[in-house]
DSSP file (Angstrom, degrees, kcal/mol; ACC not computed):
  #  RESIDUE AA STRUCTURE BP1 BP2  ACC     N-H-->O    O-->H-N    N-H-->O    O-->H-N    TCO  KAPPA ALPHA  PHI   PSI    X-CA   Y-CA   Z-CA
    1    1 A M              0   0    0      0, 0.0     2,-0.0     0, 0.0     0, 0.0   0.000 360.0 360.0 360.0 128.5    7.5  -75.4   41.9
    2    2 A S     >  -     0   0    0      1,-0.1     4,-2.5     4,-0.0     5,-0.2  -0.284 360.0-108.5 -73.3 167.6    5.7  -74.5   45.2
    3    3 A E  H  > S+     0   0    0      1,-0.2     4,-2.9     2,-0.2     5,-0.2   0.904 120.5  51.6 -64.6 -39.5    2.5  -72.7   45.2
    4    4 A Q  H  > S+     0   0    0      2,-0.2     4,-2.0     1,-0.2    -1,-0.2   0.879 110.5  49.1 -61.2 -37.6    4.1  -69.6   46.6
    5    5 A E  H  > S+     0   0    0      2,-0.2     4,-2.3     1,-0.2    -2,-0.2   0.928 111.2  50.4 -62.9 -45.9    6.8  -69.7   43.9
    6    6 A F  H  X S+     0   0    0     -4,-2.5     4,-3.6     1,-0.2     5,-0.3   0.939 108.8  51.1 -55.6 -53.6    4.1  -70.1   41.2
    7    7 A L  H  X S+     0   0    0     -4,-2.9     4,-2.7     1,-0.2    -1,-0.2   0.905 111.5  47.9 -59.7 -39.9    2.2  -67.1   42.6
    8    8 A K  H  X S+     0   0    0     -4,-2.0     4,-2.3     2,-0.2    -1,-0.2   0.926 113.9  46.9 -64.5 -44.4    5.4  -64.9   42.5
    9    9 A V  H  X S+     0   0    0     -4,-2.3     4,-2.3     2,-0.2    -2,-0.2   0.902 114.5  46.8 -66.1 -44.3    6.2  -66.1   38.9
   10   10 A F  H  X S+     0   0    0     -4,-3.6     4,-3.1     2,-0.2     5,-0.2   0.944 112.4  49.4 -64.0 -47.0    2.6  -65.4   37.7
   11   11 A A  H  X S+     0   0    0     -4,-2.7     4,-2.4    -5,-0.3     5,-0.2   0.901 111.8  49.0 -63.0 -41.6    2.5  -62.0   39.4
   12   12 A K  H  X S+     0   0    0     -4,-2.3     4,-1.9    -5,-0.2    -1,-0.2   0.970 115.7  44.5 -59.4 -52.5    5.8  -61.0   37.8
   13   13 A N  H  X S+     0   0    0     -4,-2.3     4,-2.1    55,-0.2    -2,-0.2   0.873 111.1  51.7 -57.9 -45.5    4.6  -62.2   34.4
   14   14 A L  H  X S+     0   0    0     -4,-3.1     4,-2.2    54,-0.2    -1,-0.2   0.888 109.1  50.7 -63.7 -41.5    1.2  -60.6   34.7
   15   15 A K  H  X S+     0   0    0     -4,-2.4     4,-2.2    -5,-0.2    -1,-0.2   0.873 108.7  53.8 -66.2 -32.1    2.7  -57.2   35.6
   16   16 A Y  H  X S+     0   0    0     -4,-1.9     4,-3.1    -5,-0.2    -2,-0.2   0.931 111.2  43.7 -62.1 -45.1    5.0  -57.4   32.6
   17   17 A Y  H  X S+     0   0    0     -4,-2.1     4,-1.7     2,-0.2    -2,-0.2   0.835 111.1  54.2 -71.7 -31.2    2.1  -58.1   30.2
   18   18 A L  H  <>S+     0   0    0     -4,-2.2     5,-2.7     2,-0.2    -1,-0.2   0.940 114.1  42.0 -65.1 -44.7    0.0  -55.4   31.8
   19   19 A Q  H ><5S+     0   0    0     -4,-2.2     3,-1.5     1,-0.2    -2,-0.2   0.946 113.3  53.1 -64.1 -46.8    2.8  -52.8   31.3
   20   20 A K  H 3<5S+     0   0    0     -4,-3.1    -1,-0.2     1,-0.3    -2,-0.2   0.828 114.6  41.0 -58.8 -32.3    3.6  -54.2   27.8
   21   21 A N  T 3<5S-     0   0    0     -4,-1.7    -1,-0.3    -5,-0.2    -2,-0.2   0.319 110.7-120.5 -99.2   5.2   -0.1  -53.7   26.8
   22   22 A D  T < 5 +     0   0    0     -3,-1.5     2,-0.3     1,-0.2    -3,-0.2   0.887  64.3 144.6  58.5  42.1   -0.4  -50.4   28.5
   23   23 A L      < -     0   0    0     -5,-2.7    -1,-0.2    -6,-0.2     2,-0.2  -0.863  42.9-138.6-111.9 146.7   -3.2  -51.7   30.7
   24   24 A T     >  -     0   0    0     -2,-0.3     4,-2.2     1,-0.1     5,-0.2  -0.566  30.4-111.8 -88.9 159.0   -4.2  -51.0   34.3
   25   25 A Q  H  > S+     0   0    0      1,-0.2     4,-2.2     2,-0.2     5,-0.2   0.896 122.5  55.0 -60.2 -37.3   -5.2  -53.6   36.8
   26   26 A A  H  > S+     0   0    0      2,-0.2     4,-2.5     1,-0.2    -1,-0.2   0.912 105.7  51.6 -52.7 -48.6   -8.6  -51.9   36.6
   27   27 A D  H  > S+     0   0    0      1,-0.2     4,-1.9     2,-0.2    -2,-0.2   0.925 111.3  47.1 -61.1 -44.8   -8.7  -52.3   32.8
   28   28 A L  H  X S+     0   0    0     -4,-2.2     4,-1.7     1,-0.2    -1,-0.2   0.893 109.2  53.4 -61.8 -41.4   -7.9  -56.0   33.1
   29   29 A A  H  X>S+     0   0    0     -4,-2.2     5,-2.2     1,-0.2     4,-1.3   0.896 110.0  47.9 -59.1 -44.4  -10.5  -56.5   35.7
   30   30 A K  H  <5S+     0   0    0     -4,-2.5     3,-0.3     1,-0.2    -1,-0.2   0.899 112.3  48.6 -68.2 -38.8  -13.1  -54.9   33.6
   31   31 A R  H  <5S+     0   0    0     -4,-1.9    -1,-0.2     1,-0.2    -2,-0.2   0.745 115.8  44.0 -73.8 -23.1  -12.2  -56.9   30.5
   32   32 A L  H  <5S-     0   0    0     -4,-1.7    -1,-0.2    -5,-0.2    -2,-0.2   0.564 108.9-121.3 -94.5 -13.9  -12.2  -60.1   32.4
   33   33 A G  T  <5S+     0   0    0     -4,-1.3     2,-0.3     1,-0.3    -3,-0.2   0.818  72.6 116.8  75.8  30.6  -15.4  -59.5   34.3
   34   34 A V  S   <S-     0   0    0     -5,-2.2    -1,-0.3    -6,-0.2    -2,-0.2  -0.823  70.2 -87.5-126.0 167.8  -13.7  -59.8   37.7
   35   35 A S    >>  -     0   0    0     -2,-0.3     4,-1.4     1,-0.1     3,-0.5  -0.338  30.8-119.9 -71.6 154.8  -13.2  -57.4   40.6
   36   36 A A  H 3> S+     0   0    0      1,-0.2     4,-2.6     2,-0.2     5,-0.2   0.810 115.8  61.8 -60.1 -31.1  -10.2  -55.1   40.8
   37   37 A T  H 3> S+     0   0    0      2,-0.2     4,-2.1     1,-0.2    -1,-0.2   0.862  98.6  55.6 -62.6 -37.9   -9.4  -56.8   44.1
   38   38 A S  H <> S+     0   0    0     -3,-0.5     4,-2.2     2,-0.2    -2,-0.2   0.955 110.5  43.6 -60.0 -52.8   -9.0  -60.1   42.2
   39   39 A V  H  X S+     0   0    0     -4,-1.4     4,-2.6     1,-0.2     5,-0.2   0.890 111.6  54.1 -64.8 -38.1   -6.4  -58.7   39.8
   40   40 A S  H  X S+     0   0    0     -4,-2.6     4,-1.2     1,-0.2    -1,-0.2   0.882 108.7  49.6 -63.2 -35.0   -4.6  -56.9   42.7
   41   41 A N  H  <>S+     0   0    0     -4,-2.1     5,-2.6     1,-0.2     6,-1.5   0.896 110.8  50.3 -71.7 -34.1   -4.4  -60.3   44.5
   42   42 A W  H ><5S+     0   0    0     -4,-2.2     3,-0.7     1,-0.2    -2,-0.2   0.912 115.6  40.7 -70.4 -38.1   -3.0  -61.9   41.4
   43   43 A T  H 3<5S+     0   0    0     -4,-2.6    -1,-0.2     1,-0.2    -2,-0.2   0.608 112.8  56.8 -80.5 -11.6   -0.3  -59.1   40.9
   44   44 A G  T 3<5S-     0   0    0     -4,-1.2    -1,-0.2    -5,-0.2    -2,-0.2   0.396 110.4-124.2 -95.3   0.1    0.4  -59.1   44.5
   45   45 A A  T < 5S+     0   0    0     -3,-0.7    -3,-0.2    -4,-0.3   -37,-0.2   0.844  81.9 110.4  63.5  36.2    1.2  -62.9   44.5
   46   46 A T  S   <S+     0   0    0     -5,-2.6     2,-0.3     1,-0.3    -4,-0.2   0.666  81.2  16.2-110.9 -24.2   -1.5  -63.7   47.1
   47   47 A K        -     0   0    0     -6,-1.5    -1,-0.3    -9,-0.1    -2,-0.2  -0.985  67.1-134.6-144.4 155.6   -3.9  -65.6   44.9
   48   48 A A        -     0   0    0     -2,-0.3     2,-0.1    -3,-0.1    -6,-0.1  -0.868  25.5-116.9-107.3 147.9   -4.0  -67.3   41.5
   49   49 A P        -     0   0    0      0, 0.0     2,-0.1     0, 0.0     5,-0.0  -0.359  34.4 -97.4 -73.2 159.3   -6.7  -67.0   38.9
   50   50 A R    >>  -     0   0    0      1,-0.1     4,-1.6    -2,-0.1     3,-1.0  -0.419  39.8-107.2 -71.2 158.7   -8.8  -69.8   37.6
   51   51 A M  H 3> S+     0   0    0      1,-0.3     4,-2.9     2,-0.2     5,-0.2   0.822 119.0  60.1 -58.7 -35.6   -7.6  -71.4   34.3
   52   52 A D  H 3> S+     0   0    0      1,-0.2     4,-1.8     2,-0.2    -1,-0.3   0.881 106.2  48.1 -57.8 -36.2  -10.5  -69.8   32.4
   53   53 A K  H <> S+     0   0    0     -3,-1.0     4,-2.0     2,-0.2    -2,-0.2   0.849 109.5  52.3 -76.4 -30.8   -9.2  -66.4   33.4
   54   54 A I  H  X S+     0   0    0     -4,-1.6     4,-2.6     2,-0.2     3,-0.2   0.956 109.5  49.5 -62.3 -49.5   -5.7  -67.3   32.4
   55   55 A D  H  X S+     0   0    0     -4,-2.9     4,-1.8     1,-0.2    -2,-0.2   0.885 109.5  51.0 -57.3 -38.3   -6.9  -68.3   29.1
   56   56 A A  H  X S+     0   0    0     -4,-1.8     4,-2.2    -5,-0.2    -1,-0.2   0.845 109.4  51.5 -65.3 -34.6   -8.8  -65.0   28.7
   57   57 A M  H  X S+     0   0    0     -4,-2.0     4,-3.3    -3,-0.2     5,-0.2   0.884 104.8  55.9 -68.6 -38.6   -5.6  -63.2   29.6
   58   58 A C  H  X>S+     0   0    0     -4,-2.6     5,-1.7     2,-0.2     4,-1.5   0.921 109.0  48.0 -56.2 -44.5   -3.7  -65.1   27.0
   59   59 A T  H  <5S+     0   0    0     -4,-1.8    -2,-0.2     2,-0.2    -1,-0.2   0.934 114.9  44.9 -64.1 -45.6   -6.3  -63.8   24.4
   60   60 A I  H  <5S+     0   0    0     -4,-2.2    -2,-0.2     1,-0.2    -1,-0.2   0.951 122.7  36.3 -59.4 -48.6   -6.0  -60.2   25.7
   61   61 A F  H  <5S-     0   0    0     -4,-3.3    -1,-0.2    -5,-0.1    -2,-0.2   0.554 102.8-130.3 -81.9 -13.0   -2.3  -60.3   25.8
   62   62 A K  T  <5 +     0   0    0     -4,-1.5     2,-0.3    -5,-0.2    -3,-0.2   0.969  67.5 117.2  48.0  59.8   -1.8  -62.5   22.7
   63   63 A C      < -     0   0    0     -5,-1.7     2,-0.2    -6,-0.1    -1,-0.2  -0.837  66.0 -98.2-140.8 178.9    0.5  -64.8   24.5
   64   64 A K    >>  -     0   0    0     -2,-0.3     3,-1.3    -3,-0.1     4,-0.8  -0.633  34.2-110.8 -98.1 156.1    0.6  -68.5   25.6
   65   65 A R  H >> S+     0   0    0      1,-0.3     4,-2.4    -2,-0.2     3,-1.2   0.895 118.6  60.3 -46.4 -42.2   -0.2  -69.9   29.0
   66   66 A S  H 3> S+     0   0    0      1,-0.3     4,-1.8     2,-0.2    -1,-0.3   0.775  95.0  61.3 -63.1 -27.3    3.4  -70.6   29.5
   67   67 A D  H <4 S+     0   0    0     -3,-1.3    -1,-0.3     1,-0.2    -2,-0.2   0.798 115.6  34.5 -72.8 -22.9    4.3  -66.9   29.1
   68   68 A L  H << S+     0   0    0     -3,-1.2   -55,-0.2    -4,-0.8   -54,-0.2   0.749 125.2  38.2 -94.6 -29.6    2.1  -66.2   32.2
   69   69 A M  H  < S+     0   0    0     -4,-2.4     2,-0.3    -5,-0.2    -3,-0.2   0.581 103.1  66.5-108.4  -5.3    2.7  -69.3   34.2
   70   70 A E  S  < S-     0   0    0     -4,-1.8     2,-0.2    -5,-0.2   -57,-0.0  -0.866  80.0-109.2-116.6 151.6    6.3  -70.2   33.9
   71   71 A E        -     0   0    0     -2,-0.3     2,-0.5     1,-0.0    -2,-0.1  -0.522  31.4-151.5 -72.1 142.3    9.6  -68.5   34.9
   72   72 A H        -     0   0    0     -2,-0.2     2,-0.1   -63,-0.1    -1,-0.0  -0.962  16.0-120.8-118.2 125.6   11.5  -67.1   32.0
   73   73 A S    >   -     0   0    0     -2,-0.5     3,-2.3     1,-0.2     0, 0.0  -0.379  13.5-129.3 -65.9 141.0   15.2  -66.9   32.3
   74   74 A S  T 3  S+     0   0    0      1,-0.3    -1,-0.2    -2,-0.1    -2,-0.0   0.651 108.4  64.7 -60.6 -20.4   16.7  -63.5   31.9
   75   75 A E  T 3  S+     0   0    0      2,-0.1    -1,-0.3     0, 0.0     2,-0.2   0.535  78.6 103.3 -82.3  -8.5   19.0  -65.1   29.3
   76   76 A E  S <  S-     0   0    0     -3,-2.3     4,-0.1     1,-0.1    -4,-0.0  -0.561  79.4-114.2 -74.7 143.7   16.1  -65.8   27.0
   77   77 A G        -     0   0    0     -2,-0.2    -1,-0.1     2,-0.2    -2,-0.1  -0.254  10.6-122.8 -74.9 161.9   15.9  -63.3   24.2
   78   78 A Y  S    S+     0   0    0      7,-0.1     2,-0.2     2,-0.0    -1,-0.1   0.863  96.2  63.3 -69.3 -36.1   13.2  -60.8   23.7
   79   79 A Y  S    S-     0   0    0      1,-0.1    -2,-0.2     2,-0.1    27,-0.2  -0.621  74.5-142.6 -93.4 151.5   12.4  -62.2   20.2
   80   80 A V  S    S+     0   0    0     25,-2.2    -1,-0.1    -2,-0.2    26,-0.1   0.898  85.8  62.6 -75.2 -45.5   11.1  -65.7   19.6
   81   81 A D  S  > S-     0   0    0     24,-0.4     4,-2.1    26,-0.3     5,-0.2  -0.713  74.6-144.2 -91.8 129.1   13.0  -66.3   16.4
   82   82 A P  H  > S+     0   0    0      0, 0.0     4,-1.8     0, 0.0    -1,-0.1   0.835 102.2  51.8 -56.5 -38.2   16.9  -66.3   16.6
   83   83 A E  H  > S+     0   0    0      2,-0.2     4,-2.3     1,-0.2     5,-0.2   0.865 107.6  51.3 -68.8 -38.6   17.1  -64.6   13.2
   84   84 A T  H  > S+     0   0    0      1,-0.2     4,-2.6     2,-0.2     5,-0.2   0.885 108.7  53.0 -62.4 -40.0   14.7  -61.9   14.2
   85   85 A A  H  X S+     0   0    0     -4,-2.1     4,-1.6     2,-0.2    -2,-0.2   0.886 108.8  49.7 -60.7 -41.4   16.9  -61.3   17.2
   86   86 A R  H  X S+     0   0    0     -4,-1.8     4,-1.8     2,-0.2    -2,-0.2   0.926 113.4  43.7 -63.8 -47.0   19.9  -61.0   15.1
   87   87 A I  H  X S+     0   0    0     -4,-2.3     4,-2.3     1,-0.2    -2,-0.2   0.885 113.7  51.9 -68.9 -36.8   18.3  -58.5   12.7
   88   88 A A  H  X S+     0   0    0     -4,-2.6     4,-2.8     1,-0.2    -1,-0.2   0.814 105.8  54.1 -70.3 -28.3   16.8  -56.5   15.6
   89   89 A Q  H  X S+     0   0    0     -4,-1.6     4,-2.8     2,-0.2    -1,-0.2   0.904 108.0  50.6 -70.6 -39.2   20.1  -56.3   17.3
   90   90 A E  H  X S+     0   0    0     -4,-1.8     4,-0.9     1,-0.2    -2,-0.2   0.951 113.1  47.0 -59.5 -45.2   21.5  -54.8   13.9
   91   91 A V  H >< S+     0   0    0     -4,-2.3     3,-1.0     1,-0.2     6,-0.4   0.934 112.1  49.1 -60.4 -48.8   18.6  -52.3   14.0
   92   92 A F  H 3< S+     0   0    0     -4,-2.8     6,-0.3     1,-0.3    -1,-0.2   0.881 107.1  55.0 -57.7 -42.1   19.2  -51.5   17.6
   93   93 A D  H 3< S+     0   0    0     -4,-2.8    -1,-0.3    -5,-0.1    -2,-0.2   0.685  90.8  81.1 -68.6 -18.7   22.8  -50.9   17.1
   94   94 A D  S XX S-     0   0    0     -3,-1.0     3,-2.3    -4,-0.9     4,-1.4  -0.800  76.6-150.0 -86.3 112.3   22.2  -48.3   14.3
   95   95 A P  T 34 S+     0   0    0      0, 0.0    -1,-0.2     0, 0.0     4,-0.1   0.776  93.9  52.0 -59.9 -23.8   21.4  -45.2   16.4
   96   96 A E  T 34 S+     0   0    0      1,-0.2     3,-0.1     2,-0.1    -4,-0.1   0.568 116.2  36.5 -84.4  -8.8   19.1  -43.9   13.7
   97   97 A L  T X4 S+     0   0    0     -3,-2.3     3,-2.5    -6,-0.4     4,-0.2   0.450  79.6 105.0-120.0  -7.7   17.0  -47.0   13.4
   98   98 A H  G ><  +     0   0    0     -4,-1.4     3,-1.7     1,-0.3     4,-0.2   0.555  59.1  85.1 -64.1  -1.0   16.8  -48.3   17.0
   99   99 A V  G >  S+     0   0    0      1,-0.3     3,-1.0     2,-0.2    -1,-0.3   0.727  80.8  67.4 -66.8 -16.2   13.2  -47.1   17.3
  100  100 A L  G X  S+     0   0    0     -3,-2.5     3,-2.0     1,-0.2    -1,-0.3   0.607  73.4  87.7 -79.2  -8.3   12.4  -50.4   15.7
  101  101 A F  G <  S+     0   0    0     -3,-1.7    -1,-0.2     1,-0.3    -2,-0.2   0.796  77.0  68.0 -55.3 -29.6   13.6  -52.3   18.8
  102  102 A D  G <  S+     0   0    0     -3,-1.0    -1,-0.3    -4,-0.2    -2,-0.1   0.334  74.5 129.6 -76.4   8.0   10.1  -51.9   20.2
  103  103 A A  S <  S-     0   0    0     -3,-2.0    -3,-0.0     1,-0.1     9,-0.0  -0.213  73.3 -84.9 -62.7 156.7    8.8  -54.3   17.5
  104  104 A A    >   -     0   0    0      1,-0.1     3,-2.0     2,-0.1    -1,-0.1  -0.343  33.4-125.5 -67.0 140.2    6.6  -57.2   18.7
  105  105 A K  T 3  S+     0   0    0      1,-0.3   -25,-2.2   -26,-0.1   -24,-0.4   0.703 108.8  53.9 -62.8 -18.0    8.6  -60.2   19.9
  106  106 A D  T 3  S+     0   0    0    -27,-0.2    -1,-0.3   -26,-0.1    -2,-0.1   0.332  78.7 127.8 -97.9  12.9    6.8  -62.5   17.5
  107  107 A A    <   -     0   0    0     -3,-2.0   -26,-0.3     1,-0.1   -27,-0.1  -0.359  63.1-114.8 -64.5 145.5    7.5  -60.4   14.5
  108  108 A S     >  -     0   0    0      1,-0.1     4,-1.6   -28,-0.1     5,-0.2  -0.390  20.4-114.3 -76.6 157.8    9.1  -62.4   11.6
  109  109 A P  H  > S+     0   0    0      0, 0.0     4,-2.7     0, 0.0     5,-0.2   0.853 118.0  56.5 -54.1 -38.7   12.6  -61.7   10.5
  110  110 A E  H  > S+     0   0    0      2,-0.2     4,-2.9     1,-0.2     5,-0.2   0.927 105.0  51.7 -61.4 -46.5   11.1  -60.5    7.1
  111  111 A D  H  > S+     0   0    0      1,-0.2     4,-1.9     2,-0.2    -1,-0.2   0.920 112.8  42.5 -62.1 -43.2    9.0  -58.0    8.9
  112  112 A I  H  X S+     0   0    0     -4,-1.6     4,-2.0     2,-0.2    -1,-0.2   0.895 115.0  50.7 -68.3 -42.4   11.8  -56.4   10.8
  113  113 A R  H  X S+     0   0    0     -4,-2.7     4,-2.6     2,-0.2     5,-0.2   0.937 110.9  49.6 -63.5 -47.4   14.2  -56.5    7.8
  114  114 A K  H  X S+     0   0    0     -4,-2.9     4,-2.5     1,-0.2    -2,-0.2   0.895 111.3  48.5 -62.9 -42.7   11.5  -54.8    5.6
  115  115 A A  H  X S+     0   0    0     -4,-1.9     4,-1.8     1,-0.2    -1,-0.2   0.845 114.2  46.0 -66.6 -36.7   10.9  -52.0    8.2
  116  116 A A  H  X S+     0   0    0     -4,-2.0     4,-2.4     2,-0.2    -2,-0.2   0.895 112.1  50.7 -76.0 -36.3   14.6  -51.4    8.6
  117  117 A D  H  X S+     0   0    0     -4,-2.6     4,-2.4     1,-0.2    -2,-0.2   0.900 110.7  50.5 -61.7 -44.2   15.1  -51.4    4.8
  118  118 A Y  H  X S+     0   0    0     -4,-2.5     4,-2.4    -5,-0.2    -1,-0.2   0.899 109.9  49.1 -61.8 -42.6   12.2  -48.9    4.5
  119  119 A L  H  X S+     0   0    0     -4,-1.8     4,-2.3     2,-0.2    -2,-0.2   0.885 111.4  49.0 -65.5 -40.3   13.7  -46.6    7.1
  120  120 A R  H  X S+     0   0    0     -4,-2.4     4,-2.4     2,-0.2    -2,-0.2   0.912 112.1  48.9 -62.2 -41.7   17.1  -46.7    5.4
  121  121 A L  H  X S+     0   0    0     -4,-2.4     4,-2.6     2,-0.2    -2,-0.2   0.918 112.0  48.4 -69.4 -40.2   15.6  -46.0    2.1
  122  122 A A  H  X S+     0   0    0     -4,-2.4     4,-2.2     1,-0.2    -2,-0.2   0.895 111.5  51.5 -64.4 -36.4   13.5  -43.0    3.6
  123  123 A K  H  X S+     0   0    0     -4,-2.3     4,-2.1     1,-0.2    -1,-0.2   0.917 110.7  47.3 -63.9 -44.6   16.7  -41.7    5.2
  124  124 A Q  H  X S+     0   0    0     -4,-2.4     4,-2.6     2,-0.2    -2,-0.2   0.892 110.0  52.7 -69.9 -37.6   18.6  -41.9    1.9
  125  125 A M  H  X S+     0   0    0     -4,-2.6     4,-2.5     2,-0.2    -1,-0.2   0.922 108.8  49.9 -58.3 -47.2   15.8  -40.1    0.0
  126  126 A T  H  X S+     0   0    0     -4,-2.2     4,-1.9     1,-0.2    -2,-0.2   0.904 112.1  48.3 -61.3 -42.0   15.8  -37.3    2.6
  127  127 A I  H  X S+     0   0    0     -4,-2.1     4,-2.2     2,-0.2    -2,-0.2   0.929 112.3  49.2 -65.4 -43.5   19.6  -36.9    2.3
  128  128 A N  H  X S+     0   0    0     -4,-2.6     4,-2.1     1,-0.2    -2,-0.2   0.856 110.8  48.4 -61.3 -38.9   19.3  -36.9   -1.5
  129  129 A Q  H  X S+     0   0    0     -4,-2.5     4,-1.6     2,-0.2    -1,-0.2   0.878 110.8  51.4 -68.4 -37.1   16.6  -34.3   -1.5
  130  130 A N  H  X S+     0   0    0     -4,-1.9     4,-0.7     2,-0.2    -2,-0.2   0.912 110.3  50.3 -66.4 -43.3   18.6  -32.1    0.9
  131  131 A D  H >< S+     0   0    0     -4,-2.2     3,-0.8     1,-0.2    -2,-0.2   0.901 110.9  48.7 -62.4 -42.5   21.7  -32.4   -1.4
  132  132 A E  H 3< S+     0   0    0     -4,-2.1    -1,-0.2     1,-0.2    -2,-0.2   0.830 107.0  56.0 -70.0 -30.6   19.7  -31.4   -4.4
  133  133 A G  H 3<        0   0    0     -4,-1.6    -1,-0.2     1,-0.2    -2,-0.2   0.643 360.0 360.0 -76.4 -12.1   18.1  -28.4   -2.7
  134  134 A C    <<        0   0    0     -3,-0.8    -1,-0.2    -4,-0.7    -2,-0.1   0.517 360.0 360.0 -78.0 360.0   21.5  -26.8   -1.8
C-alpha cells in the first residue's frame, strides 16, 4: 500500500471511530495532547500520526491498531463473532427489538441474547399487565 493509500485508509477509519465514540477532532486532540491541526491533518489524509499516538487512539477507541491502519472490506460484518452477528440480525429483524442493533461490535453472543430475552420478557409482562387491567 502506498503512503497516500495508507493516509486515506487511516483518515477514513479515524473519522469512523470519532463518530462512533461521539468525539470531535478537538476532543481527540485534547486527549492526545496534540494540536487540533494535527488531528485535522490525520482526518484529511495529509499526514500520519506517530505510532505512540496511534496506540493512544486505540486505547481511547478500545480498538486494535489494525482497526485504524488497515482497509476493511465492506463485506466484513459489524460484529466480530459470527454467532453474535446471527443473533444481532434476529434482533434487528424484530421491529420491536432492533434498538439492540447498536450494541458494541465486540459484544458476546450471550450478552446480546440476554438483552434480547430481557426485552422480550419485559414486553410480554407489559402485555399481560394490560390484559389483566381490562
